[in-house]
All heavy atoms as an XYZ file, in Angstrom:
943
protein
N      -9.069     -6.848    -16.586
C      -8.245     -5.801    -16.035
C      -7.715     -6.270    -14.680
O      -8.445     -6.832    -13.880
C      -9.084     -4.532    -15.895
C      -8.318     -3.371    -15.323
S      -9.272     -1.838    -15.177
C      -9.477     -1.413    -16.882
N      -6.448     -6.014    -14.422
C      -5.841     -6.455    -13.172
C      -6.322     -5.606    -11.998
O      -6.821     -4.496    -12.174
C      -4.315     -6.354    -13.271
O      -3.907     -4.995    -13.236
N      -6.155     -6.149    -10.818
C      -6.543     -5.414     -9.609
C      -5.761     -4.110     -9.511
O      -6.304     -3.074     -9.116
C      -6.293     -6.282     -8.384
N      -4.496     -4.149     -9.891
C      -3.685     -2.926     -9.855
C      -4.217     -1.903    -10.849
O      -4.373     -0.726    -10.524
C      -2.222     -3.241    -10.149
C      -1.365     -2.011    -10.243
C      -1.001     -1.315     -9.108
C      -0.953     -1.524    -11.469
C      -0.237     -0.163     -9.179
C      -0.170     -0.377    -11.563
C       0.175      0.302    -10.412
N      -4.519     -2.328    -12.068
C      -5.002     -1.407    -13.105
C      -6.326     -0.770    -12.699
O      -6.545      0.423    -12.941
C      -5.134     -2.130    -14.439
N      -7.205     -1.553    -12.058
C      -8.477     -0.996    -11.593
C      -8.243      0.111    -10.573
O      -8.861      1.173    -10.636
C      -9.332     -2.093    -10.950
C      -9.922     -3.079    -11.924
C     -10.660     -4.199    -11.210
O     -11.012     -4.045    -10.013
O     -10.903     -5.228    -11.848
N      -7.340     -0.137     -9.634
C      -7.068      0.860     -8.602
C      -6.283      2.039     -9.160
O      -6.437      3.158     -8.698
C      -6.362      0.198     -7.423
C      -7.372     -0.555     -6.573
C      -6.816     -1.813     -5.963
N      -7.862     -2.533     -5.259
C      -8.647     -3.444     -5.847
N      -8.528     -3.716     -7.130
N      -9.566     -4.085     -5.158
N      -5.484      1.789    -10.177
C      -4.744      2.878    -10.805
C      -5.711      3.843    -11.503
O      -5.482      5.053    -11.506
C      -3.721      2.324    -11.792
C      -2.667      3.324    -12.200
C      -1.585      2.683    -13.034
O      -1.850      1.756    -13.805
N      -0.369      3.159    -12.888
N      -6.794      3.325    -12.051
C      -7.816      4.196    -12.642
C      -8.550      4.993    -11.568
O      -8.898      6.148    -11.772
C      -8.823      3.378    -13.442
C      -8.308      2.933    -14.783
C      -9.380      2.224    -15.599
O     -10.404      1.787    -15.077
N      -9.130      2.092    -16.890
N      -8.784      4.368    -10.421
C      -9.501      5.029     -9.331
C      -8.634      6.077     -8.624
O      -9.136      7.100     -8.172
C      -9.956      3.972     -8.318
C     -11.164      4.404     -7.524
C     -11.694      3.328     -6.591
N     -11.676      1.988     -7.134
C     -11.631      0.879     -6.400
N     -11.591      0.948     -5.091
N     -11.628     -0.311     -6.963
N      -7.333      5.801     -8.518
C      -6.399      6.692     -7.810
C      -5.195      7.006     -8.701
O      -4.063      6.595     -8.401
C      -5.913      6.034     -6.516
C      -7.007      5.580     -5.589
C      -7.371      4.239     -5.522
C      -7.678      6.493     -4.792
C      -8.380      3.819     -4.670
C      -8.688      6.079     -3.932
C      -9.030      4.742     -3.880
O     -10.022      4.335     -3.041
N      -5.395      7.720     -9.796
C      -4.290      7.936    -10.739
C      -3.114      8.708    -10.149
O      -1.957      8.429    -10.488
C      -4.937      8.697    -11.892
C      -6.171      9.297    -11.324
C      -6.623      8.374    -10.230
N      -3.387      9.658     -9.254
C      -2.278     10.424     -8.663
C      -1.484      9.599     -7.663
O      -0.265      9.710     -7.580
C      -2.807     11.679     -7.975
C      -3.380     12.679     -8.961
O      -2.997     12.616    -10.146
O      -4.210     13.504     -8.554
N      -2.171      8.769     -6.890
C      -1.490      7.964     -5.877
C      -0.652      6.853     -6.496
O       0.418      6.512     -5.995
C      -2.503      7.332     -4.913
C      -3.264      8.255     -3.982
C      -4.271      7.451     -3.176
C      -2.320      8.995     -3.071
N      -1.155      6.252     -7.573
C      -0.509      5.073     -8.147
C       0.202      5.365     -9.463
O       0.425      4.471    -10.267
C      -1.549      3.960     -8.342
C      -2.176      3.440     -7.053
C      -3.277      2.449     -7.351
C      -1.118      2.817     -6.155
N       0.582      6.612     -9.665
C       1.355      6.960    -10.864
C       2.824      6.651    -10.597
O       3.330      6.902     -9.510
C       1.180      8.436    -11.179
N       3.483      6.081    -11.557
C       4.918      5.880    -11.400
C       5.630      6.625    -12.524
O       5.116      6.781    -13.613
C       5.297      4.404    -11.357
C       4.997      3.607    -12.594
C       5.957      3.462    -13.587
C       3.765      2.990    -12.764
C       5.686      2.730    -14.727
C       3.496      2.257    -13.905
C       4.456      2.132    -14.870
O       4.189      1.411    -15.991
N       6.837      7.116    -12.227
C       7.521      7.995    -13.164
C       7.967      7.328    -14.459
O       8.300      8.006    -15.405
C       8.729      8.503    -12.386
C       8.719      7.821    -11.090
C       7.525      6.944    -10.989
N       7.956      6.033    -14.518
C       8.368      5.340    -15.734
C       9.563      4.438    -15.490
O      10.128      4.392    -14.407
N       9.933      3.722    -16.509
C      10.997      2.724    -16.386
C      12.352      3.337    -16.070
O      13.211      2.688    -15.507
C      11.085      1.908    -17.672
C       9.869      1.083    -17.892
C       8.854      1.340    -18.763
C       9.512     -0.117    -17.211
N       7.875      0.374    -18.671
C       8.263     -0.538    -17.727
C      10.102     -0.884    -16.211
C       7.615     -1.669    -17.274
C       9.458     -2.019    -15.772
C       8.229     -2.405    -16.301
N      12.561      4.593    -16.401
C      13.859      5.218    -16.148
C      14.056      5.598    -14.689
O      15.154      5.943    -14.286
C      14.010      6.481    -17.008
C      14.065      6.148    -18.485
O      14.434      5.006    -18.824
O      13.730      7.029    -19.290
N      13.010      5.566    -13.897
C      13.104      6.023    -12.520
C      12.623      4.950    -11.538
O      11.887      5.233    -10.611
C      12.294      7.307    -12.343
C      12.687      8.056    -11.079
O      13.724      7.721    -10.481
O      11.943      8.958    -10.684
N      13.038      3.722    -11.736
C      12.587      2.626    -10.875
C      13.176      2.685     -9.472
O      12.722      1.983     -8.582
C      12.899      1.274    -11.513
C      12.041      0.944    -12.724
C      12.430     -0.413    -13.288
C      10.567      0.965    -12.375
N      14.173      3.532     -9.253
C      14.715      3.685     -7.904
C      13.689      4.346     -6.983
O      13.722      4.169     -5.779
C      15.985      4.542     -7.933
C      17.165      3.844     -8.559
S      17.686      2.415     -7.608
C      18.349      3.212     -6.167
N      12.760      5.128     -7.541
C      11.806      5.862     -6.729
C      10.422      5.234     -6.705
O       9.566      5.674     -5.964
C      11.722      7.310     -7.221
C      13.015      8.036     -7.060
N      13.898      8.209     -8.092
C      13.599      8.573     -5.974
C      14.953      8.855     -7.655
N      14.800      9.081     -6.374
N      10.184      4.243     -7.522
C       8.876      3.592     -7.520
C       9.008      2.186     -8.099
O       9.623      1.996     -9.132
C       7.880      4.398     -8.355
O       6.658      3.704     -8.434
N       8.406      1.244     -7.431
C       8.398     -0.133     -7.903
C       7.018     -0.518     -8.431
O       6.698     -1.686     -8.560
C       8.806     -1.073     -6.764
C      10.182     -0.805     -6.213
C      11.267     -1.077     -7.232
O      11.285     -2.113     -7.867
N      12.165     -0.132     -7.411
N       6.185      0.451     -8.742
C       4.827      0.167     -9.182
C       4.739     -0.334    -10.611
O       3.669     -0.733    -11.060
C       3.941      1.407     -9.021
C       3.572      1.739     -7.589
C       2.732      3.004     -7.553
C       2.829      0.593     -6.929
N       5.838     -0.333    -11.340
C       5.811     -0.849    -12.707
C       5.346     -2.305    -12.719
O       4.775     -2.766    -13.706
C       7.189     -0.734    -13.345
N       5.536     -3.011    -11.611
C       5.134     -4.416    -11.511
C       3.790     -4.580    -10.814
O       3.358     -5.693    -10.547
C       6.213     -5.212    -10.779
C       7.457     -5.273    -11.579
C       7.721     -6.131    -12.617
C       8.599     -4.436    -11.461
N       8.968     -5.857    -13.145
C       9.528     -4.822    -12.455
C       8.937     -3.377    -10.632
C      10.754     -4.209    -12.629
C      10.161     -2.766    -10.801
C      11.047     -3.187    -11.789
N       3.130     -3.488    -10.460
C       1.834     -3.580     -9.792
C       1.993     -3.941     -8.323
O       2.995     -3.624     -7.694
N       0.981     -4.616     -7.777
C       1.015     -5.042     -6.385
C       1.713     -6.395     -6.305
O       1.358     -7.325     -7.028
C      -0.397     -5.180     -5.817
C      -1.199     -3.905     -5.828
C      -2.556     -3.936     -6.076
C      -0.611     -2.679     -5.578
C      -3.312     -2.776     -6.072
C      -1.351     -1.512     -5.578
C      -2.705     -1.561     -5.824
N       2.680     -6.513     -5.422
C       3.425     -7.758     -5.275
C       2.916     -8.517     -4.046
O       3.646     -8.728     -3.076
C       4.920     -7.451     -5.170
C       5.779     -8.703     -5.267
O       5.259     -9.739     -5.723
O       6.956     -8.642     -4.885
N       1.619     -8.850     -4.101
C       1.006     -9.643     -3.034
C      -0.266    -10.274     -3.598
O      -0.693     -9.941     -4.698
C       0.700     -8.782     -1.807
S      -0.437     -7.436     -2.116
N      -0.846    -11.174     -2.826
C      -2.019    -11.901     -3.293
C      -3.311    -11.109     -3.193
O      -3.378    -10.076     -2.522
N      -4.362    -11.610     -3.844
C      -5.646    -10.910     -3.886
C      -6.377    -10.854     -2.549
O      -7.276    -10.038     -2.367
C      -6.446    -11.705     -4.918
C      -5.851    -13.072     -4.894
C      -4.390    -12.853     -4.604
N      -5.973    -11.679     -1.613
C      -6.632    -11.673     -0.310
C      -6.424    -10.383      0.464
O      -7.197    -10.057      1.366
N      -5.385     -9.647      0.127
C      -5.103     -8.398      0.829
C      -5.666     -7.173      0.119
O      -5.479     -6.048      0.579
C      -3.604     -8.237      1.026
C      -3.039     -9.166      2.062
C      -3.729     -9.933      2.957
C      -1.665     -9.424      2.310
N      -2.865    -10.656      3.738
C      -1.587    -10.357      3.366
C      -0.488     -8.964      1.750
C      -0.383    -10.822      3.861
C       0.714     -9.423      2.246
C       0.768    -10.352      3.298
N      -6.376     -7.363     -0.991
C      -6.940     -6.219     -1.714
C      -7.867     -5.352     -0.851
O      -7.817     -4.123     -0.954
C      -7.644     -6.672     -2.987
C      -6.713     -7.128     -4.112
C      -7.521     -7.656     -5.286
C      -5.788     -6.002     -4.554
N      -8.703     -5.928      0.024
C      -9.515     -5.058      0.888
C      -8.657     -4.164      1.794
O      -9.002     -3.008      2.027
C     -10.355     -6.037      1.707
C     -10.437     -7.266      0.850
C      -9.096     -7.343      0.161
N      -7.546     -4.686      2.272
C      -6.645     -3.882      3.107
C      -5.965     -2.799      2.266
O      -5.797     -1.657      2.720
C      -5.601     -4.777      3.778
C      -6.141     -5.858      4.719
C      -5.009     -6.742      5.222
C      -6.902     -5.239      5.868
N      -5.585     -3.146      1.052
C      -4.977     -2.169      0.145
C      -5.981     -1.065     -0.173
O      -5.615      0.117     -0.214
C      -4.464     -2.863     -1.132
C      -3.286     -3.776     -0.796
C      -4.064     -1.837     -2.193
C      -2.862     -4.688     -1.929
N      -7.245     -1.440     -0.360
C      -8.275     -0.432     -0.627
C      -8.408      0.552      0.526
O      -8.543      1.761      0.317
C      -9.626     -1.096     -0.913
C      -9.665     -1.780     -2.272
O      -8.870     -1.408     -3.160
O     -10.507     -2.677     -2.450
N      -8.359      0.053      1.746
C      -8.430      0.942      2.915
C      -7.219      1.866      2.940
O      -7.342      3.064      3.213
C      -8.528      0.122      4.217
C      -9.860     -0.623      4.269
C      -8.368      1.027      5.445
C      -9.945     -1.672      5.360
N      -6.047      1.325      2.639
C      -4.835      2.146      2.610
C      -4.944      3.242      1.553
O      -4.603      4.404      1.811
C      -3.615      1.269      2.349
N      -5.425      2.887      0.373
C      -5.556      3.879     -0.701
C      -6.588      4.941     -0.348
O      -6.381      6.130     -0.623
C      -5.900      3.185     -2.018
C      -4.805      2.301     -2.603
C      -5.327      1.544     -3.822
C      -3.568      3.110     -2.955
N      -7.695      4.550      0.277
C      -8.698      5.525      0.720
C      -8.089      6.476      1.749
O      -8.340      7.685      1.719
C      -9.912      4.819      1.329
C     -10.864      4.242      0.321
C     -11.590      5.317     -0.466
O     -11.935      6.380      0.089
O     -11.806      5.089     -1.668
N      -7.308      5.935      2.664
C      -6.655      6.756      3.688
C      -5.699      7.755      3.055
O      -5.701      8.945      3.395
C      -5.900      5.851      4.681
O      -6.833      4.961      5.299
C      -5.189      6.665      5.742
N      -4.860      7.274      2.132
C      -3.904      8.153      1.471
C      -4.612      9.207      0.614
O      -4.202     10.375      0.584
C      -2.936      7.333      0.623
C      -1.985      6.435      1.420
C      -1.296      5.445      0.497
C      -0.978      7.267      2.183
N      -5.687      8.816     -0.044
C      -6.442      9.755     -0.857
C      -7.098     10.828      0.022
O      -7.096     12.018     -0.328
C      -7.494      9.000     -1.668
C      -8.128      9.858     -2.748
O      -7.376     10.484     -3.521
O      -9.361      9.896     -2.833
N      -7.625     10.429      1.162
C      -8.208     11.382      2.106
C      -7.135     12.381      2.559
O      -7.380     13.589      2.598
C      -8.788     10.637      3.309
C      -9.409     11.541      4.334
C     -10.718     11.967      4.190
C      -8.682     11.969      5.433
C     -11.299     12.802      5.137
C      -9.249     12.803      6.371
C     -10.560     13.222      6.226
N      -5.949     11.874      2.897
C      -4.862     12.750      3.311
C      -4.472     13.728      2.216
O      -4.220     14.901      2.469
N      -4.441     13.236      0.991
C      -4.082     14.082     -0.144
C      -5.106     15.185     -0.366
O      -4.763     16.322     -0.652
C      -3.948     13.225     -1.403
C      -3.442     13.950     -2.613
C      -3.225     12.943     -3.729
C      -2.631     13.585     -4.944
N      -1.249     13.984     -4.783
N      -6.376     14.853     -0.211
C      -7.449     15.833     -0.433
C      -7.543     16.863      0.683
O      -7.986     17.983      0.460
C      -8.789     15.118     -0.582
C      -8.928     14.366     -1.887
C     -10.246     13.635     -1.950
C     -10.356     12.855     -3.254
N     -11.526     11.987     -3.275
N      -7.150     16.494      1.893
C      -7.351     17.370      3.042
C      -6.083     18.013      3.578
O      -6.140     18.719      4.583
C      -8.077     16.601      4.153
C      -9.482     16.286      3.775
N      -9.816     15.149      3.066
C     -10.633     16.969      3.947
C     -11.112     15.144      2.852
N     -11.635     16.235      3.375
N      -4.971     17.777      2.955
C      -3.726     18.433      3.370
C      -3.232     19.265      2.191
O      -2.742     18.721      1.202
C      -2.695     17.390      3.777
N      -3.407     20.564      2.302
C      -3.005     21.414      1.181
C      -1.496     21.313      0.972
O      -0.730     21.163      1.917
C      -3.420     22.858      1.441
O      -2.776     23.344      2.594
N      -1.094     21.371     -0.253
C       0.315     21.279     -0.667
C       0.922     19.908     -0.389
O       2.133     19.743     -0.407
C       1.156     22.370     -0.010
N       0.083     18.926     -0.120
C       0.597     17.584      0.152
C       0.912     16.871     -1.150
O       0.178     16.971     -2.124
C      -0.419     16.775      0.946
N       2.016     16.171     -1.147
C       2.363     15.309     -2.267
C       2.426     13.893     -1.717
O       3.339     13.551     -0.957
C       3.706     15.713     -2.871
C       4.010     14.923     -4.147
C       5.366     15.257     -4.702
N       6.348     14.464     -3.982
C       7.570     14.880     -3.700
N       7.963     16.064     -4.050
N       8.409     14.103     -3.051
N       1.455     13.104     -2.072
C       1.404     11.721     -1.596
C       1.430     10.807     -2.806
O       0.636     10.972     -3.728
C       0.128     11.459     -0.768
C       0.090     12.367      0.463
C       0.047      9.995     -0.359
C      -1.174     12.235      1.279
N       2.362      9.857     -2.799
C       2.457      8.856     -3.865
C       2.781      7.509     -3.248
O       3.607      7.426     -2.349
C       3.597      9.204     -4.834
C       3.237     10.098     -5.951
C       4.355     10.238     -6.972
N       5.682     10.094     -6.395
C       6.677      9.437     -6.978
N       6.515      8.869     -8.133
N       7.865      9.363     -6.414
N       2.145      6.486     -3.753
C       2.487      5.120     -3.347
C       3.706      4.700     -4.158
O       3.733      4.849     -5.377
C       1.304      4.158     -3.589
C       1.705      2.729     -3.274
C       0.103      4.580     -2.763
N       4.714      4.199     -3.472
C       5.945      3.782     -4.139
C       5.987      2.283     -4.377
O       6.506      1.824     -5.388
C       7.163      4.217     -3.315
C       7.261      5.705     -3.014
C       8.430      5.983     -2.090
C       7.359      6.502     -4.297
N       5.444      1.515     -3.423
C       5.489      0.055     -3.553
C       4.469     -0.573     -2.626
O       4.242     -0.097     -1.512
C       6.898     -0.445     -3.208
C       7.126     -1.901     -3.493
C       8.583     -2.305     -3.272
O       9.301     -1.681     -2.511
N       9.008     -3.344     -3.938
N       3.844     -1.656     -3.098
C       2.913     -2.455     -2.294
C       3.357     -3.897     -2.453
O       3.391     -4.424     -3.569
C       1.453     -2.289     -2.782
C       0.526     -3.184     -1.980
C       1.021     -0.835     -2.701
N       3.718     -4.542     -1.329
C       4.230     -5.906     -1.433
C       4.047     -6.672     -0.128
O       3.699     -6.098      0.901
C       5.701     -5.888     -1.812
C       6.623     -5.321     -0.736
C       8.056     -5.385     -1.203
C       9.032     -4.980     -0.121
N      10.409     -5.161     -0.556
N       4.300     -7.951     -0.220
C       4.374     -8.804      0.960
C       5.834     -8.829      1.389
O       6.731     -9.025      0.580
C       3.903    -10.225      0.610
C       4.039    -11.213      1.751
C       5.425    -11.830      1.852
O       6.081    -12.010      0.819
O       5.859    -12.126      2.984
N       6.072     -8.561      2.656
C       7.432     -8.628      3.196
C       7.355     -9.261      4.578
O       6.646     -8.763      5.453
C       8.042     -7.223      3.279
C       9.479     -7.205      3.719
C      10.049     -5.802      3.612
C      11.519     -5.806      3.990
N      12.080     -4.454      3.878
N       8.046    -10.366      4.757
C       8.054    -11.109      6.013
C       6.639    -11.484      6.452
O       6.301    -11.444      7.632
C       8.770    -10.331      7.116
C      10.192     -9.973      6.783
C      10.590     -8.651      6.721
C      11.120    -10.956      6.503
C      11.894     -8.313      6.408
C      12.431    -10.638      6.184
C      12.818     -9.315      6.137
N       5.771    -11.823      5.479
C       4.426    -12.270      5.784
C       3.443    -11.161      6.096
O       2.341    -11.420      6.565
N       3.829     -9.914      5.858
C       2.979     -8.760      6.161
C       2.786     -7.898      4.919
O       3.666     -7.821      4.076
C       3.625     -7.880      7.232
C       3.849     -8.549      8.557
C       4.766     -7.739      9.460
N       4.315     -6.375      9.668
C       3.603     -5.968     10.719
N       3.261     -6.826     11.648
N       3.240     -4.708     10.846
N       1.657     -7.240      4.852
C       1.429     -6.253      3.811
C       2.302     -5.038      4.114
O       2.242     -4.475      5.199
C      -0.045     -5.838      3.778
C      -0.412     -4.713      2.818
C      -0.157     -5.121      1.368
C      -1.867     -4.319      3.010
N       3.118     -4.655      3.151
C       4.004     -3.512      3.325
C       3.713     -2.499      2.226
O       3.752     -2.844      1.047
C       5.482     -3.953      3.260
O       5.692     -4.969      4.252
C       6.415     -2.801      3.519
N       3.413     -1.281      2.637
C       3.118     -0.206      1.686
C       4.100      0.923      1.943
O       4.158      1.474      3.049
C       1.668      0.290      1.838
C       0.696     -0.860      1.552
C       1.413      1.484      0.908
C      -0.746     -0.534      1.814
N       4.880      1.230      0.925
C       5.802      2.356      0.996
C       5.169      3.526      0.255
O       4.695      3.367     -0.866
C       7.143      2.010      0.349
C       7.886      0.903      1.053
C       7.934     -0.371      0.514
C       8.524      1.134      2.269
C       8.613     -1.396      1.160
C       9.205      0.117      2.919
C       9.241     -1.140      2.361
O       9.915     -2.156      3.003
N       5.155      4.692      0.898
C       4.548      5.872      0.288
C       5.422      7.092      0.535
O       6.082      7.203      1.571
C       3.155      6.107      0.856
N       5.409      7.986     -0.422
C       6.079      9.280     -0.296
C       5.062     10.233      0.324
O       4.033     10.522     -0.276
C       6.514      9.765     -1.684
C       7.155     11.132     -1.661
O       7.378     11.681     -0.559
O       7.444     11.666     -2.750
N       5.342     10.683      1.527
C       4.423     11.564      2.249
C       5.048     12.952      2.409
O       5.058     13.529      3.499
C       4.078     10.964      3.614
C       3.460      9.567      3.602
C       3.265      9.043      5.018
C       2.148      9.569      2.855
N       5.563     13.493      1.322
C       6.243     14.788      1.359
C       5.257     15.914      1.648
O       4.096     15.861      1.252
C       6.951     15.039      0.034
N       5.743     16.927      2.348
C       4.982     18.152      2.635
C       3.720     17.900      3.456
O       2.757     18.647      3.334
C       4.599     18.883      1.345
C       5.802     19.251      0.528
O       6.849     19.557      1.076
N       5.661     19.214     -0.780
N       3.714     16.887      4.271
C       2.544     16.614      5.109
C       2.915     16.933      6.557
O       3.962     16.511      7.042
C       2.090     15.152      4.976
C       1.687     14.891      3.536
C       0.958     14.853      5.924
C       1.118     13.556      3.291
N       2.061     17.666      7.213
C       2.323     18.024      8.600
C       2.399     16.773      9.460
O       1.676     15.799      9.230
C       1.223     18.955      9.113
C       1.147     20.310      8.408
C      -0.067     21.086      8.891
C       2.419     21.104      8.634
N       3.268     16.804     10.485
C       3.467     15.606     11.316
C       2.208     14.972     11.873
O       2.100     13.745     11.840
C       4.399     16.120     12.425
C       5.166     17.208     11.765
C       4.189     17.882     10.831
N       1.216     15.710     12.379
C       0.037     15.001     12.912
C      -0.703     14.192     11.844
O      -1.142     13.076     12.108
C      -0.851     16.127     13.451
C       0.045     17.299     13.634
C       1.134     17.160     12.621
N      -0.828     14.755     10.649
C      -1.508     14.040      9.565
C      -0.654     12.863      9.114
O      -1.152     11.748      8.954
C      -1.806     14.996      8.380
C      -2.420     14.236      7.217
C      -2.713     16.132      8.826
N       0.643     13.098      8.918
C       1.557     12.038      8.500
C       1.562     10.899      9.518
O       1.485      9.721      9.158
C       2.967     12.596      8.313
C       3.945     11.542      7.777
C       5.381     12.036      7.764
N       5.805     12.287      9.131
C       6.343     13.443      9.552
N       6.498     14.443      8.737
N       6.699     13.584     10.805
N       1.624     11.247     10.800
C       1.649     10.221     11.843
C       0.358      9.408     11.857
O       0.379      8.198     12.082
C       1.881     10.854     13.218
C       3.267     11.479     13.336
O       4.132     11.206     12.473
O       3.470     12.252     14.294
N      -0.774     10.073     11.601
C      -2.048      9.354     11.525
C      -2.074      8.383     10.362
O      -2.512      7.233     10.506
N      -1.599      8.829      9.206
C      -1.549      7.951      8.030
C      -0.631      6.765      8.295
O      -0.981      5.616      8.012
C      -1.100      8.731      6.782
C      -2.205      9.696      6.344
C      -0.727      7.787      5.650
C      -1.778     10.661      5.250
N       0.544      7.030      8.869
C       1.489      5.946      9.157
C       0.929      4.959     10.175
O       1.159      3.754     10.070
C       2.825      6.517      9.631
C       3.628      7.275      8.570
C       4.865      7.920      9.183
C       4.014      6.353      7.424
N       0.156      5.454     11.143
C      -0.460      4.566     12.136
C      -1.478      3.642     11.472
O      -1.537      2.440     11.788
C      -1.121      5.388     13.245
N      -2.265      4.187     10.547
C      -3.251      3.357      9.841
C      -2.548      2.319      8.974
O      -2.934      1.139      8.961
C      -4.210      4.235      9.020
C      -5.103      5.037      9.978
C      -5.052      3.390      8.066
C      -5.924      6.114      9.314
N      -1.496      2.725      8.253
C      -0.753      1.762      7.426
C      -0.133      0.669      8.285
O      -0.115     -0.502      7.897
C       0.312      2.481      6.602
C      -0.187      3.458      5.535
C       0.998      4.094      4.804
C      -1.127      2.786      4.564
N       0.361      1.034      9.456
C       0.936      0.044     10.373
C      -0.140     -0.923     10.877
O       0.090     -2.138     10.967
C       1.600      0.757     11.545
O       2.094     -0.168     12.475
N      -1.303     -0.400     11.194
C      -2.414     -1.248     11.651
C      -2.839     -2.215     10.544
O      -3.103     -3.396     10.804
C      -3.584     -0.382     12.096
C      -4.736     -1.143     12.634
N      -4.674     -1.893     13.793
C      -5.994     -1.301     12.165
C      -5.831     -2.475     14.012
N      -6.660     -2.135     13.041
N      -2.892     -1.734      9.303
C      -3.251     -2.609      8.183
C      -2.207     -3.709      8.001
O      -2.547     -4.852      7.692
C      -3.412     -1.793      6.900
C      -4.622     -0.849      6.885
C      -4.554      0.077      5.683
C      -5.923     -1.628      6.915
N      -0.938     -3.376      8.200
C       0.118     -4.398      8.127
C      -0.097     -5.455      9.206
O       0.051     -6.658      8.953
C       1.492     -3.749      8.260
N      -0.469     -5.018     10.410
C      -0.765     -5.966     11.491
C      -1.959     -6.845     11.133
O      -1.941     -8.058     11.344
C      -1.042     -5.229     12.801
C       0.189     -4.550     13.372
O       1.320     -4.904     12.977
O       0.020     -3.643     14.211
N      -3.020     -6.239     10.585
C      -4.207     -7.008     10.195
C      -3.885     -8.037      9.119
O      -4.494     -9.115      9.080
C      -5.307     -6.077      9.690
C      -6.056     -5.266     10.735
C      -7.014     -4.292     10.065
C      -6.804     -6.182     11.680
N      -2.939     -7.724      8.254
C      -2.606     -8.655      7.171
C      -2.038     -9.969      7.703
O      -2.156    -10.997      7.040
C      -1.624     -8.014      6.185
O      -0.335     -7.869      6.754
N      -1.467     -9.954      8.904
C      -0.930    -11.196      9.456
C      -2.043    -12.132      9.928
O      -1.787    -13.280     10.243
C       0.055    -10.932     10.612
O      -0.641    -10.325     11.700
C       1.204    -10.048     10.161
N      -3.275    -11.618      9.988
C      -4.443    -12.425     10.372
C      -5.384    -12.654      9.204
O      -6.520    -13.085      9.393
C      -5.205    -11.742     11.516
C      -4.385    -11.587     12.766
C      -3.785    -10.369     13.064
C      -4.182    -12.661     13.617
C      -3.012    -10.224     14.208
C      -3.405    -12.529     14.760
C      -2.826    -11.306     15.040
O      -2.060    -11.175     16.163
N      -4.927    -12.325      7.995
C      -5.751    -12.452      6.794
C      -4.985    -13.254      5.755
O      -3.827    -12.938      5.462
C      -6.078    -11.062      6.208
O      -6.651    -10.251      7.236
C      -7.034    -11.158      5.044
N      -5.610    -14.279      5.199
C      -4.960    -15.088      4.173
C      -4.684    -14.213      2.956
O      -5.582    -13.544      2.431
C      -5.846    -16.264      3.781
S      -5.140    -17.273      2.453
N      -3.449    -14.210      2.499
C      -3.044    -13.404      1.354
C      -3.726    -13.860      0.065
O      -3.882    -13.081     -0.866
C      -1.520    -13.492      1.189
C      -0.968    -12.609      0.116
C       0.533    -12.736     -0.032
O       1.190    -13.444      0.756
O       1.057    -12.122     -0.970
N      -4.173    -15.093      0.018
C      -4.781    -15.638     -1.191
C      -6.299    -15.558     -1.219
O      -6.889    -15.375     -2.272
C      -4.380    -17.103     -1.365
O      -2.991    -17.208     -1.461
N      -6.941    -15.707     -0.037
C      -8.390    -15.927     -0.063
C      -9.237    -14.954      0.753
O     -10.451    -15.110      0.776
C      -8.689    -17.330      0.449
O      -8.408    -17.414      1.831
N      -8.678    -14.017      1.456
C      -9.387    -13.065      2.310
C      -9.935    -13.719      3.579
O     -10.501    -13.050      4.431
C     -10.531    -12.324      1.567
C     -11.065    -11.165      2.381
C     -10.112    -11.825      0.223
N      -9.798    -15.010      3.725
C     -10.293    -15.707      4.907
C      -9.367    -15.425      6.092
O      -8.215    -15.071      5.914
C     -10.345    -17.210      4.641
C     -11.292    -17.602      3.531
C     -12.718    -17.189      3.823
O     -13.221    -17.370      4.932
N     -13.364    -16.603      2.834
N      -9.888    -15.592      7.311
C      -9.007    -15.446      8.475
C      -7.833    -16.412      8.365
O      -7.983    -17.538      7.870
C      -9.907    -15.815      9.643
C     -11.293    -15.559      9.155
C     -11.265    -15.872      7.686
N      -6.695    -15.956      8.765
C      -5.500    -16.799      8.684
C      -4.519    -16.404      9.765
O      -4.791    -15.549     10.611
N      -3.379    -17.043      9.755
C      -2.311    -16.711     10.691
C      -1.009    -16.641      9.933
O      -0.860    -17.206      8.850
C      -2.182    -17.778     11.797
O      -1.908    -19.040     11.185
C      -3.435    -17.866     12.648
N      -0.065    -15.944     10.514
C       1.261    -15.842      9.923
C       1.944    -17.192     10.047
O       2.066    -17.721     11.154
C       2.057    -14.748     10.638
C       3.433    -14.442     10.097
C       3.365    -13.959      8.665
C       4.099    -13.378     10.954
N       2.335    -17.764      8.927
C       2.978    -19.070      8.946
C       4.419    -18.993      9.381
O       5.083    -17.970      9.236
N       4.891    -20.069      9.937
C       6.306    -20.143     10.357
C       6.939    -21.304      9.596
O       6.480    -22.422      9.677
C       6.421    -20.374     11.843
C       5.817    -19.273     12.681
C       6.178    -19.447     14.143
N       5.494    -18.494     14.970
C       5.883    -17.235     15.156
N       6.960    -16.802     14.559
N       5.201    -16.431     15.949
N       7.962    -20.983      8.855
C       8.668    -21.991      8.076
C      10.105    -22.059      8.560
O      10.776    -21.036      8.690
C       8.625    -21.658      6.579
C       7.242    -21.606      6.035
N       6.521    -22.734      5.736
C       6.430    -20.565      5.757
C       5.336    -22.393      5.286
N       5.257    -21.080      5.280
N      10.544    -23.264      8.815
C      11.920    -23.469      9.255
C      12.856    -23.417      8.062
O      12.554    -23.937      7.003
C      12.048    -24.831      9.953
C      11.205    -24.958     11.211
C      11.662    -24.018     12.317
O      12.880    -23.792     12.441
O      10.791    -23.486     13.018
N      14.000    -22.780      8.244
C      15.016    -22.750      7.180
C      15.624    -24.138      7.040
O      15.780    -24.873      8.003
C      16.087    -21.730      7.521
N      15.935    -24.490      5.821
C      16.531    -25.811      5.588
C      17.994    -25.684      5.310
O      18.530    -24.826      4.818
C      15.868    -26.475      4.402
C      14.437    -26.799      4.720
C      13.804    -27.435      3.510
N      12.377    -27.531      3.744
C      11.679    -28.563      3.425
N      12.220    -29.595      2.874
N      10.397    -28.583      3.655
C-alpha cells in the first residue's frame, strides 16, 4: 500500500478528492508529489488539519495538493468556514513545516539542505 493510500485510510475526509471530473479543485488523484523523506512532516500537517477539523464546528477542511515546489514541501488546503485565529494557526504550522522541509532530505529523512542548481 502506498504512503498516500495509508494516510487516505487514516484521514478519509481530509484526503478525499472529488474525482477525475473535478481536477481543477484537487490534485490528489496522483497522491503525494514528493519523496518519502517528508512523510513525517506530512503526518504532522495532517494531524494539525484533523485537529482543526474536529475542533472548529462547521469547518470544512480538505487537502487539495501535497507536493515539492522550489525545494520545499507545499501543502494546499481548503480551509473554508474556519475562524481567522484557527485558520491563521493552521497556516502558521503549515508554513513552519515548509521551512523544516528545506532542512530535511526529501528522500531519506536525514538532515539536509536546500540544494542550489545553476540553470544551463
